[in-house]
C-alpha positions in Angstrom: -2.4 -19.8 14.3 0.5 -17.5 12.8 0.5 -14.0 14.6 3.6 -12.5 12.8 5.1 -11.8 9.4 8.3 -13.5 8.1 9.7 -9.9 7.4 12.2 -10.2 10.4 13.0 -13.8 9.8 11.0 -15.0 12.8 7.6 -16.4 13.1 5.3 -16.3 16.2 2.6 -19.2 16.4 -0.2 -19.9 18.8 -1.7 -23.3 19.2 -5.3 -23.4 20.2 -5.2 -27.1 20.6 -3.0 -26.8 23.6 -4.7 -24.7 26.4 -3.2 -24.3 29.9 -5.3 -24.3 33.0 -5.3 -20.6 33.1 -6.6 -20.6 29.5 -3.4 -19.4 27.7 -2.8 -21.1 24.3 0.7 -22.8 23.9 3.1 -20.4 21.8 6.0 -21.1 19.5 8.8 -18.9 18.4 10.5 -20.0 15.2 13.6 -18.1 14.3 15.0 -18.6 10.7 18.1 -16.1 11.2 21.6 -17.8 10.9 22.5 -16.8 14.4 19.8 -18.4 16.3 18.1 -20.8 13.8 15.3 -23.0 15.5 12.0 -23.2 17.1 11.1 -22.8 20.7 8.0 -24.0 22.7 6.4 -21.9 25.4 3.5 -22.5 27.7 1.9 -19.3 26.9 2.1 -16.1 24.6 3.2 -14.1 27.8 6.0 -16.5 28.7 7.4 -16.3 25.1 7.3 -12.4 24.9 8.9 -11.9 28.4 11.9 -14.2 27.4 12.1 -12.7 23.7 11.8 -9.2 24.8 14.5 -9.7 27.5 17.1 -10.9 24.8 19.2 -8.0 23.6 19.7 -9.7 20.4 16.1 -9.7 19.3 15.7 -6.0 20.3 18.9 -4.8 18.9 
C-alpha cells in the first residue's frame, strides 16, 4: 500500500502481507533521487520513520 506521493522523489510503502509479532506491517522506503537511489526494507513503519527522520539529507 503506497502511503506517499512521488512529488519528493521518494515513495513510502506498507506491506500488509508481512506482519510482525507486534502487529506492525513491513515497510519500504524507495528513493528515486540521484544521490541515494534504491529501496530499503524495514520491519515496521516506526523503524523506517526513525531512520529516515534522523537523516539530515532527507530533512534538509
